[in-house]
C-alpha positions in Angstrom: 101.8 -4.5 -71.5 100.5 -5.5 -74.9 102.5 -8.3 -76.6 102.0 -8.8 -80.4 102.2 -12.5 -81.4 103.9 -13.9 -84.5 103.1 -17.7 -85.1 105.4 -19.2 -87.5 104.6 -22.3 -89.5 106.8 -23.1 -92.6 108.9 -20.1 -92.1 105.6 -17.8 -92.5 103.7 -15.8 -90.0 100.3 -17.4 -89.9 97.1 -17.5 -87.8 95.2 -20.6 -86.6 91.6 -20.8 -85.2 91.7 -22.9 -82.1 95.1 -24.1 -83.0 93.8 -26.3 -85.9 92.4 -24.4 -88.8 94.7 -22.1 -90.9 93.0 -18.8 -91.3 95.7 -16.5 -92.7 99.2 -16.3 -93.8 100.9 -12.9 -93.7 102.9 -11.9 -97.0 105.5 -10.0 -94.8 108.9 -11.3 -93.6 108.5 -12.4 -89.9 111.9 -10.3 -89.3 110.2 -7.2 -90.6 107.0 -7.9 -88.6 108.9 -8.4 -85.4 110.9 -5.2 -85.9 107.7 -3.2 -86.4 105.7 -4.9 -83.6 108.8 -4.5 -81.1 107.9 -0.7 -80.9 104.9 -1.7 -78.6 107.0 -4.2 -76.3 108.2 -7.6 -76.5 106.9 -9.8 -79.3 105.8 -13.5 -78.6 107.2 -15.7 -81.3 105.7 -19.1 -81.3 107.1 -22.3 -83.4 103.9 -23.9 -84.3 105.8 -26.5 -86.3 107.7 -27.6 -83.3 104.6 -27.4 -81.2 102.8 -29.8 -83.3 105.7 -31.9 -83.8 106.1 -31.4 -87.5 109.5 -29.9 -87.9 110.7 -26.6 -86.6 111.6 -23.0 -87.4 114.4 -22.8 -85.0 117.0 -21.1 -87.2 114.5 -18.4 -88.2 113.6 -17.8 -84.7 117.1 -17.5 -83.5 117.6 -14.9 -86.2 114.6 -13.1 -84.8 116.1 -13.3 -81.2 119.1 -11.3 -82.5 117.2 -8.3 -83.8 114.3 -7.9 -81.3 113.2 -8.4 -77.6 111.0 -11.6 -78.0 109.7 -14.3 -75.7 109.8 -17.5 -77.6 107.4 -20.5 -77.2 106.3 -23.8 -79.1 108.0 -27.0 -78.7 110.7 -26.2 -76.2 110.8 -29.4 -74.5 114.4 -30.1 -73.3 117.2 -28.0 -71.6 119.2 -27.9 -74.9 116.7 -26.1 -77.0 115.9 -23.7 -74.3 119.5 -22.9 -73.7 119.9 -22.3 -77.6 117.2 -19.7 -77.7 118.5 -18.0 -74.6 122.0 -17.9 -76.0 120.6 -16.4 -79.3 118.9 -13.5 -77.4 115.5 -14.7 -76.3 114.3 -12.5 -73.4 112.1 -15.3 -71.9 110.9 -18.9 -72.8 107.3 -19.9 -72.9 107.3 -23.6 -71.5 104.0 -25.8 -71.9 104.1 -29.3 -72.3 107.8 -29.6 -70.8 107.0 -27.4 -68.0 108.2 -29.5 -64.8 110.0 -28.3 -61.7 113.0 -30.3 -63.0 113.5 -28.3 -66.2 112.2 -25.0 -65.1 114.7 -25.0 -62.1 117.6 -25.1 -64.4 116.9 -21.5 -65.4 116.6 -18.2 -63.8 113.0 -17.9 -62.7 112.8 -14.5 -64.3 113.3 -16.3 -67.7 110.6 -18.8 -67.4 106.9 -18.3 -68.4 104.5 -21.2 -68.0 101.8 -21.9 -70.4 98.4 -22.6 -68.9 96.8 -23.1 -72.3 93.3 -24.7 -71.4 90.1 -26.0 -72.8 87.0 -26.2 -70.5 89.2 -25.6 -67.4 91.6 -28.4 -68.3 95.3 -27.9 -69.3 96.1 -28.7 -72.9 99.5 -29.9 -74.1 101.5 -31.0 -77.2 100.2 -28.3 -79.3 96.7 -28.3 -77.9 96.3 -31.9 -78.9 96.1 -33.6 -75.5 93.9 -32.7 -72.6 95.6 -33.3 -69.5 93.9 -34.1 -66.1 95.2 -31.0 -64.4 93.2 -27.8 -64.0 94.7 -24.4 -64.7 94.8 -23.6 -61.0 96.4 -27.2 -60.0 99.2 -26.6 -62.6 99.5 -23.2 -61.8 100.0 -23.7 -58.2 102.5 -26.6 -58.9 104.8 -24.3 -61.0 104.4 -21.0 -59.6 107.6 -21.1 -57.7 109.6 -21.7 -60.8 108.4 -18.9 -62.9 107.5 -15.2 -62.8 104.6 -15.3 -65.3 101.7 -17.4 -66.7 100.5 -17.3 -70.1 96.8 -18.3 -70.1 95.3 -19.1 -73.4 91.7 -19.7 -73.8 92.0 -22.2 -76.5 88.2 -22.6 -77.4 88.2 -18.7 -78.1 91.6 -18.7 -79.9 91.2 -16.9 -83.2 87.3 -16.6 -82.8 87.4 -12.9 -82.0 84.7 -13.5 -79.4 86.1 -12.0 -76.5 87.8 -13.0 -73.1 85.6 -13.9 -70.1 86.7 -11.2 -67.8 85.4 -13.0 -64.6 87.9 -15.7 -65.1 90.7 -13.3 -65.9 89.9 -11.6 -62.5 89.9 -15.0 -60.7 93.3 -15.7 -62.1 94.8 -12.4 -61.0 93.4 -13.2 -57.5 94.7 -17.0 -57.4 98.3 -16.0 -58.5 99.1 -12.6 -56.9 102.8 -13.3 -57.2 102.9 -14.3 -60.8 102.2 -11.8 -63.8 99.6 -13.0 -66.0 99.3 -12.9 -69.6 96.0 -13.4 -71.2 95.8 -14.9 -74.9 93.0 -16.5 -77.1 90.1 -14.4 -78.5 90.8 -10.9 -77.7 88.2 -9.1 -79.8 89.4 -5.5 -80.4 91.1 -2.5 -79.3 88.9 -1.8 -76.6 88.8 -5.2 -74.9 92.6 -5.2 -74.7 92.6 -2.0 -73.0 89.9 -3.2 -70.5 92.2 -6.2 -69.8 95.3 -4.2 -69.5 93.6 -2.0 -66.9 92.7 -5.1 -64.9 96.5 -5.5 -64.6 97.4 -8.3 -66.9 99.5 -8.4 -70.0 97.6 -9.1 -73.3 98.9 -11.1 -76.2 97.2 -10.6 -79.4 97.3 -12.3 -82.9 94.0 -12.7 -84.9 92.6 -9.2 -83.9 95.9 -7.7 -84.8 96.2 -9.3 -88.2 92.5 -8.6 -89.2 92.7 -5.0 -88.2 90.1 -5.2 -85.3 93.0 -4.2 -83.1 95.4 -1.2 -83.4 98.4 -1.3 -81.3 99.0 2.4 -81.3 95.5 2.9 -80.2 95.9 0.6 -77.3 99.0 2.2 -75.9 97.4 5.7 -76.3 94.3 4.3 -74.5 96.2 3.5 -71.3 97.2 7.1 -70.9 94.6 9.4 -69.5 94.9 12.3 -71.6 91.8 14.0 -70.1 93.7 14.5 -67.0 96.9 15.8 -68.4 96.7 16.6 -72.1 100.5 16.9 -72.5 102.6 14.1 -70.8 106.1 14.8 -69.8 108.6 12.8 -71.9 111.9 12.3 -70.9 114.5 11.3 -73.7 117.4 9.4 -72.6 120.3 7.4 -74.1 121.2 4.1 -73.4 123.4 4.8 -70.6 120.6 6.6 -68.8 121.9 10.1 -69.8 118.9 12.5 -70.0 118.9 14.2 -73.4 116.0 16.4 -73.4 112.6 17.0 -71.9 109.7 16.8 -74.4 106.0 16.6 -74.2 103.5 14.2 -75.9 100.0 14.7 -76.8 97.7 11.8 -77.8 98.1 12.9 -81.3 101.9 13.0 -81.3 102.2 9.7 -79.6 99.9 8.1 -82.0 102.0 9.5 -84.9 105.3 8.6 -83.1 104.1 4.9 -82.7 102.6 4.4 -86.4 105.4 6.1 -88.1 108.3 4.8 -86.3 109.8 8.3 -85.5 110.4 10.8 -82.8 107.3 13.0 -82.7 106.5 15.1 -79.7 104.1 18.3 -79.0 106.0 21.6 -78.9 104.3 23.9 -76.3 106.1 27.0 -77.6 104.8 26.5 -81.1 101.5 24.8 -79.9 101.7 22.1 -82.6 102.9 18.6 -83.1 106.8 18.6 -83.6 108.9 16.0 -85.6 112.1 15.9 -84.2 115.0 16.6 -86.9 112.9 18.4 -89.5 114.9 21.5 -89.0 117.7 20.3 -86.8 118.6 17.2 -88.6 119.0 15.4 -85.2 116.6 12.4 -85.9 115.1 9.7 -83.7 114.0 6.5 -85.3 111.5 4.9 -82.9 112.2 1.3 -82.0 110.3 -0.1 -79.2 107.5 0.8 -76.6 107.3 -0.9 -73.4 104.1 -0.7 -71.2 104.2 -0.9 -67.4 100.7 -1.2 -66.8 101.0 -1.6 -62.9 102.6 1.9 -62.7 100.9 3.5 -65.5 104.1 4.4 -67.1 105.3 4.1 -70.6 108.6 3.9 -72.1 109.4 4.6 -75.9 112.6 3.3 -76.9 114.2 4.7 -80.2 117.0 2.9 -82.0 119.4 5.6 -83.0 120.5 9.3 -82.8 121.3 9.6 -86.5 123.2 12.9 -85.9 124.4 14.3 -82.8 125.4 18.0 -82.2 128.4 18.5 -80.0 130.1 21.8 -79.2 133.1 20.8 -81.4 131.3 19.4 -84.5 128.6 17.1 -85.7 129.2 13.3 -85.3 127.2 10.4 -86.3 125.9 8.2 -83.3 124.7 4.7 -83.1 123.4 5.0 -79.6 120.2 3.8 -78.8 118.0 6.2 -76.8 114.8 5.8 -74.9 112.1 8.3 -74.3 110.2 8.0 -71.0 106.6 8.9 -71.1 105.3 9.3 -67.7 101.7 9.7 -66.7 102.5 11.3 -63.4 100.8 14.8 -63.6 103.9 16.9 -62.7 103.7 20.7 -63.3 107.2 21.3 -64.9 106.6 24.9 -65.0 106.6 25.0 -61.1 109.2 22.6 -60.1 111.8 23.1 -63.1 113.3 20.9 -65.7 116.4 19.8 -63.4 114.1 18.6 -60.5 112.0 16.6 -62.8 115.1 15.0 -64.2 116.4 14.1 -60.7 112.9 12.7 -59.8 112.4 10.6 -62.8 116.0 9.3 -63.7 116.2 7.1 -60.7 112.7 5.8 -61.3 113.3 4.9 -65.1 116.5 3.0 -64.1 114.4 1.0 -61.5 111.7 0.1 -64.0 114.0 -0.5 -66.8 115.8 -3.1 -64.7 112.7 -4.9 -63.7 111.8 -5.6 -67.3 115.2 -7.2 -68.1 
């Protein structure tokens, strides 16, 4: 999956080069940013001040945890701080300097991401200011039993937009087959992110996103093979798993849905892009997209059905819904809607559980 990053310093979203030089400061509120970026999947929120030992942005980040799915990192060096973030709603924690079996074992393995930030093959700690004696592989093997994922940041390339060494990424995937790998530091553009995702890694992006070199919607659309199937079956469900409808998404409708933040599909009967609610007033507001790279499936999660039509009357509903966008090449006109629903609903539930 693609993971947008929001690095916070002094209450602002910033981008540093190699963890040292301030390059840009966003004029947008970090909470507004995280709500937008959450359409595409979990957002990485990093407390740079805490990582560098110059204060912290803990209250702001806890507020962010309450409104979006985020993985929090930066300066989490004791059990109390870690528990505070999890109680606030963080989905996972990224632990670097304090990553020891003793600390990690106090938490569920699926909540722990170990940072393998490195320079010239050696792990760096304390906001990337100290080069340790451990190699990436040594620390990874020591801590693999206590986490489900590694965040591997190429510090020398961080913020440089020079690209990621693909051979190194492939080697990490082979060395740690039982731990997911998230790559960060130097992702240059949209196409490189797609290439990395197709290798089977997660990709965390910052500088390329903020400078316009990378487009999140293009990354997501680039992971669906629209040449093989031009219209992708899209199952709409509410938060309980109840299927609301079967729709279809073209590349164009998917891009619009992601960029505009509303439910937009492709109408086969009208042969055109269809914005849900224009005539019926049953509106979808897009909330989140989670990309499951290994299965080549996507979930688009919408935050509310503003109006819900029942047989008796029209009611306002706050129910979250999700849209299941499946790249499985079914022929719905041959097997029927009900069979599609029966086939896909169990799979959707399984994959959703695996992400929690």
